[in-house]
C-alpha positions as CSV (number, residue, x, y, z in Angstrom):
1,M,23.8,-43.1,18.4
2,D,27.3,-44.9,18.2
3,L,26.1,-46.2,14.7
4,E,26.0,-42.5,13.1
5,R,26.7,-41.9,10.0
6,R,29.9,-41.2,8.6
7,T,31.0,-39.1,5.2
8,L,31.9,-41.3,2.7
9,L,35.1,-41.2,0.8
10,K,34.9,-38.8,-2.4
11,G,35.5,-40.9,-5.5
12,L,33.5,-43.8,-3.7
13,G,30.2,-42.6,-3.3
14,L,28.1,-41.6,-6.5
15,T,27.4,-38.8,-8.6
16,T,23.6,-38.3,-10.4
17,V,24.3,-36.6,-13.8
18,G,21.1,-36.1,-15.8
19,W,21.8,-37.6,-19.5
20,A,22.1,-34.3,-20.8
21,G,24.6,-32.9,-18.3
22,S,28.5,-32.1,-18.9
23,N,31.3,-34.1,-17.8
24,A,33.7,-34.4,-19.7
25,V,37.7,-35.0,-19.4
26,Q,40.7,-34.3,-21.7
27,A,42.4,-37.2,-23.1
28,Q,45.6,-38.6,-21.7
29,E,47.9,-40.9,-23.0
30,S,48.4,-44.3,-20.7
31,S,51.9,-45.0,-19.0
32,D,53.4,-47.6,-17.1
33,L,52.5,-45.9,-14.1
34,A,48.2,-47.0,-14.7
35,Y,46.7,-49.5,-13.1
36,S,48.5,-52.7,-14.0
37,T,47.1,-56.2,-14.4
38,Q,47.7,-59.0,-11.2
39,E,50.1,-61.1,-12.5
40,A,50.1,-64.2,-13.3
41,G,51.0,-67.1,-9.9
42,T,50.4,-64.1,-7.4
43,V,47.8,-63.5,-5.3
44,G,46.4,-59.5,-4.6
45,S,45.8,-58.2,-1.5
46,T,44.3,-60.3,1.0
47,V,42.2,-57.3,2.7
48,N,41.4,-55.6,-0.8
49,Y,39.0,-57.3,-2.9
50,T,37.8,-54.6,-5.3
51,D,39.3,-55.9,-8.4
52,D,38.5,-59.4,-7.9
53,V,36.7,-61.8,-9.1
54,I,35.3,-64.4,-6.4
55,Y,33.7,-67.7,-7.5
56,Q,31.3,-69.5,-5.2
57,I,31.5,-73.4,-5.0
58,V,28.9,-75.7,-3.0
59,T,32.1,-78.2,-2.9
60,D,30.4,-81.3,-2.2
61,R,28.6,-80.4,-6.3
62,F,31.2,-79.1,-8.1
63,Q,33.8,-82.2,-9.2
64,D,34.5,-85.3,-6.8
65,G,38.4,-85.4,-7.4
66,D,38.6,-88.6,-4.9
67,S,36.2,-91.2,-5.0
68,G,38.2,-92.7,-1.6
69,N,36.7,-90.1,0.1
70,N,33.3,-90.5,-0.8
71,P,30.7,-91.2,2.2
72,D,29.6,-94.9,2.9
73,G,25.8,-95.8,3.3
74,D,23.0,-93.7,3.6
75,L,24.8,-90.2,3.5
76,Y,25.5,-90.6,-0.1
77,S,23.6,-90.3,-3.2
78,S,26.4,-91.6,-5.8
79,D,24.2,-90.0,-9.2
80,C,22.9,-87.4,-6.7
81,S,19.8,-87.8,-7.7
82,N,19.0,-87.2,-3.7
83,L,20.3,-83.7,-3.4
84,R,19.9,-83.8,0.3
85,K,22.8,-86.3,0.1
86,Y,26.3,-86.0,-0.7
87,C,27.0,-86.5,-3.9
88,G,31.1,-86.4,-4.0
89,G,32.8,-83.3,-4.7
90,D,36.1,-82.4,-2.4
91,W,38.8,-80.2,-2.6
92,Q,40.8,-82.4,-5.0
93,G,38.5,-81.7,-7.4
94,I,38.6,-78.1,-7.1
95,I,42.8,-78.7,-7.3
96,D,42.0,-80.1,-10.5
97,K,39.9,-78.0,-12.1
98,I,42.3,-75.1,-10.8
99,R,45.1,-76.7,-12.7
100,D,43.5,-77.6,-15.7
101,G,42.7,-73.9,-16.3
102,Y,38.4,-73.2,-16.1
103,L,38.7,-71.8,-13.1
104,T,41.9,-69.8,-13.9
105,E,41.3,-69.0,-17.8
106,M,37.8,-67.5,-16.5
107,G,39.2,-64.9,-14.8
108,I,38.4,-65.6,-11.0
109,T,40.8,-64.5,-8.9
110,A,38.9,-65.5,-5.6
111,L,37.2,-69.0,-4.6
112,W,34.7,-69.3,-2.0
113,I,34.1,-72.7,-0.5
114,S,31.8,-74.3,1.8
115,P,32.7,-74.4,5.7
116,P,35.9,-76.5,5.4
117,F,35.0,-78.0,8.8
118,E,33.9,-81.7,10.6
119,N,30.5,-81.9,10.3
120,V,28.0,-84.4,11.8
121,T,27.5,-87.4,10.0
122,S,23.9,-88.5,10.6
123,V,20.9,-88.5,8.1
124,D,17.7,-87.5,8.8
125,A,14.7,-88.2,6.5
126,D,13.4,-84.5,5.7
127,I,16.7,-82.3,6.4
128,G,19.2,-84.6,4.8
129,T,23.0,-84.3,5.3
130,S,25.5,-81.9,6.3
131,Y,26.7,-82.2,2.6
132,H,26.8,-78.1,2.6
133,G,29.2,-78.0,5.4
134,Y,26.7,-75.5,7.9
135,W,26.3,-78.5,10.6
136,A,29.4,-78.2,12.5
137,R,31.0,-80.6,14.7
138,D,34.4,-79.8,15.4
139,F,35.6,-76.8,14.0
140,K,39.1,-77.5,14.7
141,D,39.0,-80.2,11.9
142,T,38.4,-81.1,8.1
143,N,35.2,-82.5,7.0
144,E,36.7,-85.9,5.9
145,F,34.1,-86.3,2.6
146,F,36.0,-83.1,1.7
147,G,39.6,-84.3,2.2
148,D,41.8,-84.4,5.2
149,M,44.2,-81.1,6.4
150,N,47.0,-81.8,3.9
151,V,44.5,-81.7,1.1
152,F,43.3,-78.1,2.3
153,E,46.4,-76.9,2.5
154,E,47.4,-78.1,-0.9
155,L,44.3,-76.3,-2.0
156,V,45.4,-72.9,-0.7
157,S,49.0,-73.5,-2.2
158,V,47.9,-74.7,-5.9
159,A,44.8,-71.8,-6.0
160,H,47.8,-68.9,-4.8
161,D,50.4,-70.4,-7.3
162,N,47.3,-69.7,-9.7
163,G,46.7,-66.3,-8.5
164,I,43.6,-67.5,-6.4
165,K,42.8,-66.3,-3.2
166,V,40.9,-68.8,-1.0
167,V,38.0,-67.5,0.8
168,M,36.4,-69.7,4.3
169,D,32.9,-70.3,5.0
170,F,33.0,-69.9,9.0
171,V,29.7,-70.8,11.0
172,P,30.4,-69.1,14.4
173,N,26.2,-69.3,15.2
174,H,25.6,-72.8,15.3
175,T,26.7,-76.2,15.1
176,S,23.8,-79.1,13.9
177,P,20.2,-79.6,14.2
178,S,18.4,-80.6,17.9
179,T,15.5,-82.7,16.6
180,A,13.0,-84.1,18.4
181,D,12.9,-87.4,17.3
182,N,17.0,-87.2,17.8
183,S,17.7,-88.5,14.2
184,M,20.8,-86.2,14.3
185,E,23.5,-85.7,16.6
186,D,21.4,-83.1,19.2
187,G,23.9,-80.1,18.1
188,V,27.3,-81.6,19.7
189,L,30.1,-80.2,20.1
190,Y,33.8,-81.2,19.5
191,D,36.9,-79.5,20.3
192,D,40.0,-81.0,18.3
193,G,38.8,-84.4,18.6
194,D,37.6,-84.2,22.4
195,Y,33.7,-84.1,23.1
196,V,32.5,-80.8,24.9
197,T,29.0,-80.4,25.3
198,S,25.6,-81.3,23.1
199,Y,22.2,-79.5,23.1
200,S,20.4,-81.4,25.9
201,D,23.9,-82.5,27.9
202,D,24.6,-78.7,27.9
203,P,25.5,-78.2,31.9
204,D,27.6,-74.9,31.7
205,D,25.1,-73.7,29.0
206,Y,27.6,-72.9,26.2
207,F,24.0,-72.9,23.8
208,H,21.4,-70.2,24.4
209,H,17.8,-72.3,25.6
210,N,15.2,-70.0,24.7
211,G,13.5,-71.8,22.2
212,G,13.0,-71.2,18.6
213,T,13.1,-67.6,16.8
214,D,9.8,-66.0,15.1
215,Y,11.7,-63.3,13.2
216,S,9.8,-60.9,15.3
217,N,12.4,-58.4,16.1
218,Y,16.4,-58.5,16.6
219,E,16.4,-59.6,19.6
220,D,14.6,-62.4,18.9
221,Q,16.8,-63.4,16.1
222,I,20.2,-63.5,17.7
223,Y,19.2,-65.0,21.3
224,R,17.1,-67.8,20.4
225,N,17.7,-70.9,17.3
226,L,17.5,-70.0,14.2
227,Y,15.3,-73.0,13.1
228,N,16.2,-76.4,15.6
229,L,19.5,-75.0,15.3
230,A,21.7,-75.4,18.6
231,D,22.4,-71.9,19.0
232,F,25.9,-70.5,20.5
233,D,25.7,-68.2,23.5
234,Q,29.2,-66.6,22.5
235,Q,28.7,-64.3,25.3
236,E,29.8,-67.6,27.7
237,A,34.0,-67.8,28.0
238,Y,34.7,-71.0,26.7
239,I,32.9,-70.7,23.4
240,D,34.3,-67.4,22.8
241,Q,37.8,-68.1,23.2
242,Y,36.7,-71.9,21.0
243,L,35.8,-69.8,18.3
244,K,38.5,-67.5,18.3
245,D,41.1,-70.3,18.6
246,A,39.1,-71.7,15.4
247,I,39.6,-69.0,13.4
248,R,43.0,-68.4,13.7
249,S,43.9,-71.9,13.0
250,W,42.7,-71.6,9.8
251,L,43.8,-68.3,9.4
252,D,47.0,-70.0,10.0
253,K,46.6,-72.2,7.0
254,G,46.9,-69.7,4.8
255,I,43.3,-68.6,3.7
256,D,43.2,-65.1,2.1
257,G,39.2,-64.3,3.2
258,I,36.4,-65.3,5.5
259,R,32.4,-65.3,5.1
260,V,30.5,-65.2,7.9
261,D,27.2,-66.9,8.1
262,A,24.2,-65.9,10.0
263,V,25.4,-62.7,11.2
264,A,22.2,-61.1,11.9
265,H,21.4,-63.7,14.6
266,M,24.8,-62.6,16.7
267,A,25.4,-60.3,19.2
268,P,27.0,-57.6,16.9
269,K,29.3,-55.6,18.9
270,W,30.7,-59.8,19.9
271,Q,31.2,-60.0,16.4
272,K,33.5,-56.9,16.3
273,T,35.5,-58.3,19.1
274,L,35.2,-61.5,16.8
275,M,37.1,-59.3,13.7
276,D,39.5,-57.7,16.2
277,T,40.8,-61.2,16.6
278,I,40.8,-61.9,13.2
279,Y,42.8,-58.4,12.2
280,D,45.1,-58.8,15.2
281,H,46.0,-62.5,14.0
282,K,46.0,-62.2,9.7
283,P,43.8,-59.4,8.6
284,V,41.7,-60.7,5.4
285,F,39.0,-59.7,3.7
286,T,35.7,-60.7,5.7
287,F,32.0,-60.5,4.5
288,G,29.0,-61.5,6.4
289,E,25.7,-62.5,5.5
290,W,22.5,-60.6,6.8
291,F,19.7,-61.8,4.8
292,L,17.2,-59.6,2.8
293,G,14.2,-60.4,1.0
294,T,12.8,-59.1,-2.5
295,G,12.3,-55.1,-1.7
296,E,13.3,-55.3,1.7
297,S,15.8,-53.0,3.4
298,N,17.1,-52.6,6.8
299,Q,18.8,-49.8,8.5
300,R,20.4,-52.3,11.3
301,Y,22.0,-54.2,8.0
302,Y,23.5,-51.0,6.4
303,D,24.1,-50.0,10.5
304,F,26.4,-53.6,10.4
305,S,28.0,-53.1,7.8
306,N,29.6,-49.6,8.5
307,D,30.2,-51.1,12.9
308,S,31.5,-54.4,12.9
309,G,34.2,-54.1,10.4
310,M,32.9,-56.6,8.0
311,S,31.7,-55.8,5.2
312,L,28.3,-57.8,3.9
313,L,26.9,-59.6,0.9
314,D,25.3,-57.4,-0.6
315,F,21.0,-58.3,-0.9
316,R,20.4,-54.9,-2.1
317,F,21.9,-54.8,-5.1
318,G,21.2,-59.4,-5.3
319,Q,17.6,-58.7,-5.1
320,E,17.0,-55.5,-6.9
321,I,18.9,-57.1,-10.3
322,R,16.9,-60.4,-9.9
323,E,13.4,-57.9,-10.2
324,V,15.0,-55.9,-13.1
325,L,16.3,-58.9,-15.0
326,R,15.0,-62.1,-14.3
327,E,11.5,-61.6,-12.7
328,F,11.1,-57.9,-14.9
329,N,8.9,-56.5,-11.8
330,D,10.8,-53.3,-11.3
331,D,12.8,-51.8,-14.2
332,W,16.1,-49.4,-14.3
333,E,14.8,-46.3,-12.6
334,D,13.9,-48.8,-9.9
335,F,18.0,-50.4,-9.6
336,W,19.3,-46.8,-10.1
337,D,17.3,-45.9,-6.8
338,V,19.2,-49.1,-4.7
339,I,22.5,-47.8,-6.2
340,E,21.9,-44.8,-5.1
341,E,20.7,-45.9,-1.3
342,T,23.5,-48.5,-1.1
343,A,26.1,-45.3,-1.8
344,S,24.7,-43.3,0.8
345,Q,23.9,-45.8,3.5
346,H,27.3,-48.2,3.1
347,D,30.8,-46.4,4.5
348,Q,32.7,-48.1,2.0
349,V,30.6,-49.3,-1.0
350,I,32.9,-51.1,-3.1
351,D,33.5,-53.6,-0.2
352,Q,30.5,-55.1,-0.4
353,V,29.8,-58.3,-2.3
354,S,27.7,-58.5,-5.1
355,F,25.2,-61.7,-6.6
356,I,22.7,-62.2,-8.9
357,D,22.3,-65.9,-6.9
358,N,23.5,-68.1,-4.1
359,H,23.3,-71.4,-2.2
360,D,20.3,-69.5,-0.6
361,M,17.8,-68.7,-3.1
362,E,16.6,-69.8,-6.8
363,R,18.8,-69.8,-9.7
364,F,19.1,-67.0,-11.4
365,T,18.3,-69.1,-14.8
366,V,15.3,-70.2,-16.2
367,A,15.2,-72.0,-18.9
368,G,14.8,-70.6,-22.4
369,E,15.3,-67.2,-20.6
370,E,19.3,-67.8,-20.9
371,A,20.0,-64.3,-22.1
372,N,18.7,-62.9,-18.9
373,T,21.7,-64.4,-17.3
374,D,24.1,-62.9,-19.7
375,L,22.6,-59.3,-19.6
376,A,22.4,-60.0,-15.6
377,L,26.5,-60.8,-15.6
378,A,27.3,-57.8,-17.6
379,V,26.2,-55.4,-15.3
380,L,27.3,-58.0,-12.0
381,L,30.7,-57.2,-13.5
382,T,30.5,-53.6,-13.7
383,S,29.1,-52.4,-11.1
384,R,30.5,-50.9,-7.7
385,G,31.3,-54.2,-4.9
386,T,33.1,-57.3,-5.4
387,P,30.9,-59.2,-7.6
388,T,30.4,-63.1,-6.8
389,V,29.8,-65.7,-9.3
390,Y,27.5,-68.5,-8.1
391,Y,29.3,-72.1,-9.6
392,G,27.0,-73.3,-12.7
393,T,25.8,-69.6,-13.4
394,E,28.1,-69.8,-16.5
395,Q,27.0,-73.3,-17.3
396,Y,23.6,-71.7,-17.1
397,L,22.6,-74.3,-14.3
398,T,18.8,-74.1,-12.8
399,G,17.5,-74.7,-9.7
400,G,14.3,-74.2,-7.1
401,N,15.0,-73.2,-3.6
402,D,17.1,-75.4,-1.6
403,P,18.6,-77.8,-2.3
404,E,17.5,-77.6,-6.2
405,N,19.9,-74.7,-6.4
406,R,22.5,-77.1,-5.0
407,K,22.9,-79.0,-7.9
408,P,26.1,-80.5,-9.2
409,M,27.9,-79.2,-11.5
410,P,26.6,-80.3,-15.3
411,S,29.6,-79.3,-17.6
412,F,32.9,-77.2,-17.8
413,D,32.0,-76.1,-21.0
414,Q,34.3,-72.9,-21.9
415,S,32.6,-71.8,-25.0
416,T,28.9,-70.6,-23.3
417,T,28.7,-67.2,-23.7
418,A,28.0,-66.9,-19.8
419,Y,31.5,-67.9,-19.2
420,Q,33.2,-65.6,-22.0
421,I,31.5,-62.6,-20.9
422,I,33.2,-63.3,-17.3
423,Q,36.2,-64.1,-18.8
424,K,36.5,-60.7,-20.8
425,L,35.3,-58.6,-18.1
426,A,37.1,-60.4,-14.7
427,P,40.6,-59.1,-15.9
428,L,39.0,-55.4,-17.4
429,R,38.4,-55.2,-13.1
430,Q,42.1,-55.5,-12.7
431,S,43.2,-54.0,-15.7
432,N,40.8,-50.3,-15.0
433,A,40.5,-49.2,-11.5
434,A,37.4,-47.4,-12.5
435,L,35.8,-51.0,-12.2
436,A,37.5,-51.6,-8.7
437,Y,36.9,-47.7,-6.9
438,G,34.8,-46.0,-9.2
439,D,31.8,-43.7,-8.6
440,T,28.7,-44.7,-10.6
441,Q,27.1,-41.6,-12.5
442,Q,23.5,-42.4,-14.1
443,R,24.3,-40.9,-17.9
444,W,21.0,-42.2,-19.8
445,I,18.3,-44.0,-18.1
446,N,14.6,-45.4,-18.7
447,S,12.7,-47.8,-18.2
448,D,14.7,-50.2,-20.4
449,V,17.9,-48.7,-21.0
450,F,20.6,-47.7,-18.6
451,F,23.6,-45.9,-19.1
452,Y,26.1,-45.8,-16.0
453,E,29.2,-45.1,-16.0
454,R,32.2,-45.3,-13.3
455,E,35.4,-43.0,-12.9
456,F,38.8,-43.0,-10.7
457,G,41.7,-40.6,-11.2
458,D,41.9,-40.7,-15.2
459,N,40.5,-44.0,-15.5
460,V,36.6,-44.6,-17.1
461,V,34.4,-47.3,-17.8
462,L,30.8,-46.6,-19.7
463,V,28.3,-49.5,-19.9
464,G,24.7,-49.4,-22.0
465,I,22.4,-52.3,-21.5
466,N,19.1,-52.5,-23.4
467,R,17.4,-55.3,-21.6
468,S,13.8,-54.9,-23.6
469,Q,13.0,-56.5,-27.1
470,E,12.9,-53.4,-29.1
471,S,15.6,-51.1,-30.3
472,Y,16.0,-47.1,-28.8
473,D,17.3,-44.2,-30.3
474,I,19.9,-42.7,-27.4
475,S,20.6,-38.8,-27.8
476,G,22.5,-36.7,-26.0
477,L,24.8,-39.5,-24.4
478,L,27.6,-37.6,-22.8
479,T,30.8,-39.0,-21.0
480,A,33.9,-38.4,-18.9
481,L,35.5,-40.4,-22.1
482,P,38.0,-38.5,-23.4
483,E,37.8,-37.7,-27.1
484,G,38.9,-41.0,-29.4
485,S,37.2,-44.0,-30.4
486,Y,36.5,-47.0,-28.4
487,D,35.9,-50.7,-29.1
488,D,33.2,-52.5,-27.2
489,Q,35.2,-54.8,-24.6
490,L,33.1,-57.7,-24.7
491,D,33.8,-57.9,-28.2
492,G,30.4,-57.7,-29.9
493,L,29.7,-60.8,-27.5
494,L,26.0,-59.4,-26.5
495,G,25.3,-56.9,-29.2
496,G,27.6,-54.2,-28.5
497,F,29.9,-52.1,-30.7
498,G,32.4,-49.6,-31.0
499,T,31.5,-46.0,-30.5
500,S,33.2,-42.4,-30.3
501,V,33.8,-39.4,-28.4
502,N,33.3,-36.2,-29.4
503,G,35.8,-33.0,-27.6
504,D,32.9,-32.0,-25.8
505,G,32.1,-35.3,-24.2
506,S,29.3,-35.6,-26.4
507,I,28.4,-38.9,-28.1
508,D,26.1,-38.7,-31.5
509,S,23.2,-40.2,-31.8
510,F,22.2,-43.8,-32.1
511,S,20.1,-46.7,-32.0
512,L,21.2,-49.5,-29.2
513,D,19.4,-53.1,-30.5
514,P,17.7,-55.4,-27.9
515,R,19.1,-57.5,-25.5
516,T,22.7,-55.4,-26.0
517,V,25.7,-54.3,-23.6
518,C,28.0,-52.3,-24.7
519,V,31.2,-51.7,-22.6
520,W,33.6,-49.0,-23.5
521,E,36.4,-48.0,-21.3
522,Y,39.5,-45.8,-20.8
523,T,42.7,-46.7,-19.2
524,G,44.0,-43.3,-17.9
525,N,47.3,-41.7,-16.1
526,T,46.4,-41.0,-12.9
527,T,49.4,-38.6,-11.9
528,E,48.1,-37.1,-8.0
529,P,47.2,-39.4,-5.2
530,A,44.1,-40.7,-5.7
531,L,43.1,-43.1,-2.6
532,G,40.3,-45.8,-3.8
533,H,40.3,-48.4,-0.8
534,V,41.2,-49.0,2.7
535,G,41.5,-52.1,4.7
536,P,40.8,-53.0,6.9
537,T,38.1,-49.9,8.1
538,M,39.7,-50.5,11.9
539,G,42.0,-51.3,13.8
540,Q,44.7,-51.1,16.5
541,T,47.8,-48.9,16.4
542,G,50.6,-51.1,15.3
543,H,48.3,-52.9,13.1
544,T,49.2,-53.0,9.1
545,V,46.6,-51.1,7.0
546,T,46.7,-51.6,3.4
547,V,45.6,-47.8,1.2
548,S,45.1,-49.2,-2.4
549,G,44.2,-46.4,-5.2
550,E,46.4,-44.4,-8.1
551,G,49.1,-42.3,-8.7
552,F,51.2,-42.2,-5.3
553,G,54.0,-42.5,-7.4
554,S,57.2,-44.7,-6.9
555,S,58.5,-43.0,-3.9
556,A,57.4,-42.6,-0.8
557,G,55.8,-40.4,0.7
558,S,53.4,-40.1,3.5
559,V,50.1,-41.3,5.1
560,Q,48.2,-39.5,7.6
561,F,45.4,-40.9,10.4
562,G,44.0,-37.1,11.4
563,S,46.9,-35.1,11.5
564,T,49.5,-37.7,12.5
565,D,52.1,-39.9,10.0
566,A,51.6,-43.1,10.2
567,P,54.9,-45.7,10.0
568,V,54.8,-46.5,6.2
569,V,55.9,-50.3,5.6
570,S,55.6,-50.8,2.0
571,W,55.0,-47.7,-0.8
572,S,54.1,-48.6,-4.4
573,D,52.5,-46.0,-7.1
574,S,49.0,-48.3,-6.5
575,K,49.1,-49.8,-3.2
576,I,51.0,-48.6,0.4
577,E,50.8,-50.4,3.4
578,A,51.2,-48.9,6.9
579,E,50.9,-49.1,10.4
580,V,48.0,-47.6,12.4
581,P,49.7,-45.0,14.9
582,A,49.9,-44.2,18.6
583,L,46.4,-42.7,18.7
584,A,43.5,-42.8,21.2
585,G,40.6,-44.4,20.3
586,G,38.5,-42.8,17.7
587,F,37.9,-41.8,14.4
588,Y,40.1,-40.6,11.8
589,D,40.4,-39.6,8.4
590,V,43.0,-41.5,6.3
591,T,44.8,-39.4,3.6
592,V,48.2,-40.0,1.6
593,T,50.5,-37.5,0.3
594,D,53.1,-37.3,-2.3
595,T,56.3,-36.5,-2.7
596,D,55.3,-33.1,-4.4
597,G,52.8,-32.5,-1.5
598,V,50.1,-33.0,-3.1
599,Q,47.4,-34.8,-0.6
600,S,44.5,-37.2,-1.8
601,D,40.9,-37.0,-0.9
602,A,40.1,-38.3,2.7
603,F,38.7,-41.9,3.4
604,A,36.2,-40.8,6.5
605,D,36.6,-41.9,9.7
606,F,38.9,-44.9,10.0
607,E,38.1,-46.4,13.5
608,V,41.2,-46.7,15.5
609,L,40.2,-49.1,18.4
610,T,41.4,-48.3,22.2
611,D,43.1,-51.6,22.4
612,D,42.1,-55.7,22.5
613,Q,38.4,-55.9,22.0
614,V,36.6,-58.3,24.4
615,S,32.7,-58.7,25.3
616,V,31.2,-57.9,28.2
617,R,27.4,-58.0,29.3
618,F,26.4,-54.8,30.3
619,V,22.6,-55.6,32.2
620,V,20.6,-52.4,34.3
621,N,18.2,-53.7,35.9
622,N,14.7,-51.7,37.5
623,A,14.9,-49.6,34.6
624,E,11.2,-47.9,33.7
625,T,11.0,-46.2,30.9
626,D,8.0,-44.5,28.9
627,P,6.6,-44.9,25.9
628,G,9.1,-44.6,22.7
629,E,12.2,-44.5,25.6
630,S,15.2,-47.1,25.7
631,V,18.4,-47.5,27.4
632,Y,21.9,-47.2,26.5
633,V,25.2,-47.0,27.9
634,V,27.8,-44.1,27.5
635,G,31.1,-44.3,29.0
636,N,35.1,-42.5,29.5
637,V,36.5,-45.0,26.4
638,H,36.1,-44.8,22.8
639,E,34.2,-47.5,22.8
640,L,31.1,-46.2,24.9
641,G,31.1,-43.0,23.1
642,E,33.6,-41.0,25.5
643,W,30.4,-39.3,27.3
644,N,28.5,-38.3,24.3
645,T,25.0,-39.4,24.1
646,D,24.9,-39.3,20.2
647,R,27.6,-42.0,20.1
648,S,26.2,-44.5,23.3
649,V,25.6,-47.8,23.0
650,G,22.3,-49.7,22.8
651,P,19.7,-49.9,22.1
652,F,19.5,-52.1,25.1
653,F,17.5,-55.3,24.7
654,N,14.4,-56.4,27.1
655,Q,12.4,-60.0,26.1
656,V,14.7,-62.5,26.3
657,V,17.6,-63.3,28.2
658,Y,16.2,-60.7,30.7
659,E,13.1,-59.0,30.7
660,Y,11.4,-55.4,31.2
661,P,11.9,-53.9,33.2
662,N,15.2,-55.1,33.0
663,W,17.8,-54.9,30.2
664,Y,21.0,-56.0,28.4
665,F,23.3,-55.2,25.7
666,D,26.3,-57.2,24.8
667,V,28.8,-54.6,24.0
668,N,32.9,-54.4,22.6
669,V,35.0,-53.0,25.3
670,P,39.2,-52.5,25.5
671,A,40.1,-55.7,27.7
672,E,41.7,-55.5,31.0
673,T,40.6,-51.8,31.2
674,S,38.8,-49.8,34.1
675,I,36.2,-48.2,32.6
676,E,33.4,-45.8,33.7
677,F,30.2,-45.2,32.6
678,K,26.3,-44.5,33.1
679,F,23.4,-46.0,31.4
680,V,20.9,-43.3,29.8
681,K,17.4,-43.5,28.6
682,I,16.7,-41.9,25.2
683,D,13.4,-41.8,23.3
684,G,13.0,-41.4,19.5
685,D,13.2,-37.6,19.9
686,G,16.8,-37.6,21.0
687,N,15.8,-36.6,24.6
688,V,18.4,-38.1,27.0
689,T,17.9,-39.0,30.8
690,W,20.5,-39.6,32.5
691,E,20.6,-42.0,35.7
692,S,21.5,-40.2,39.0
693,G,24.6,-41.0,41.5
694,S,28.4,-41.1,40.7
695,N,29.9,-42.4,37.5
696,R,29.8,-47.1,37.8
697,T,32.9,-48.4,37.1
698,Y,34.5,-51.6,35.8
699,T,37.4,-53.7,35.3
700,T,37.0,-55.2,32.1
701,P,38.6,-59.0,31.0
702,S,42.1,-59.6,29.9
703,D,41.0,-62.1,27.2
704,S,37.6,-63.1,28.0
705,T,33.7,-62.2,28.1
706,G,32.6,-60.5,31.7
707,E,29.5,-59.8,32.5
708,Y,28.0,-56.4,34.5
709,V,24.8,-55.7,36.6
710,G,23.6,-53.2,38.6
711,D,20.4,-51.5,39.4
712,W,19.2,-48.2,37.7
713,Q,19.9,-45.2,39.7
714,A,16.8,-43.0,40.0
């Protein structure tokens, strides 16, 4: 199908190495060309966050920097005793904590803030207020209780001056609750101050009116309301344009990244047109929230991360690390299974945003068990993916589910062990490329002890952790660290110690004490091109793509998309900017060749889009199927599989908007293009039944949504 698995970039996957296996390397001297720490006062790449540490802030709960913008009356809880009301945190408070060094000295290089736009101001006795920012009223104005647009722009400016990126939470799925007792504002929507619609006053059907989802299937989750939230119909032309105009306006304010809420509840191909809009306007790292529960895995989750153009919050990692180090229901063997699964399923696993807790789950820290949080942070900050620290975790903030997991920041103590762990390991992600780009190798494992190694080019980081209350004798440990002595990068903060590596890559037997973490690293001199990251992973001809890694050299070589050289915009030893060359839509391997003619390994299957993308709903009526069969569409452009039924788009839906034997699916296609296509039926064994007759034709819209409706051609 169109979401076929891609070949993972060599060096971004993983290698299982038994604890008795050998993978030693020869020691090399570091040089000035080694991966260098980001200079103070500079902001890193807006499309590559692999060496960053993101700090997630619920804006209202972090710091009240301007009491003058606090709400009045029933919206406000001055002592925050009512966690469903506003408590006063704002953008000025975040600015203050950047300026006083709390965030910069912790090593934070990106801030993920609550949705910044105007929210409803009603109060409901049961569900409270919109302090969290997820009940939008006007996507083009600011939340007055966080600050005005001047303060928002100051936040971005101050963050940038301190080497910090700003990630904005975006909520294109819905507005606000439409409650039966009318206690809220009926999902009202404004456009830059002008009234547009509300859920009960919706003559143009800007919202879905299909009832609430029961989560029974993917279609139900997309085209019905999430709880009682007024659910946008993004296929409606006005809403499509409104949401895309809104995100462009916030990009123009200088944001560096986007977190997209509730991606499992919107049409996946419409979201691909949203990503094309973002990349066409200002490419920034974008990741979505597709919630997975404990032990839950979903192939659509992986398909979305590989096809949509955005990454995902890494719920597989987050839920499993909680099972291993908080609940103790699983062990390190289970954790390793998840590391293997995610590396094989995600096209670029290092782009997934990992965490140990967030605003949608209980806090990781349990009172009296703060040491578990310390261990989890050490693993988070040395594992593959982009680590995110939820505000207050470094202060051991506790709490159950919403709203208990959104308590106000208790203090800004920089002496906690958790704060110091982040402080020590965050810079290591920038100084050693193994943590940004390296594969993950298993070096020694049992239920309580795990040694894993990250390696990229000539850079190595070896991490060992004992989660138990007893000591373990470790023998037969082999490493890619060169021969020599190594200090613990945590300086003994979690009981770690130095070690020595023999010439054959072995480490002599030793005892690992209870609740101990050791981090040993080697920063080498990678002299041949090693490609670590490509971002974005899709784009049109002429879009700028950033290729990151090591050993590219100081003089410009070449970047190839397939066999075609790409125009080079800028070149350094660790980062190249190149334009997507003039190519037909399709998948192309990206490689770097240095001035000596040495070529890097490939980043597999960068997607070149045919043109600007628009969403078209394809509807086929009277398509009766046998059990196990589904309907798909295939056509003459890349986005429709180029007549290859293995890449046909679907499976179509047939229960909510249209009902069986009528089928529908919202598909991204090139704008203002005359396309040819057919509908097909495909069963569970891959057998294809083509409809008869001539190819169908349709001219796609130039800058809006469209719909094609036809009967099955028997």
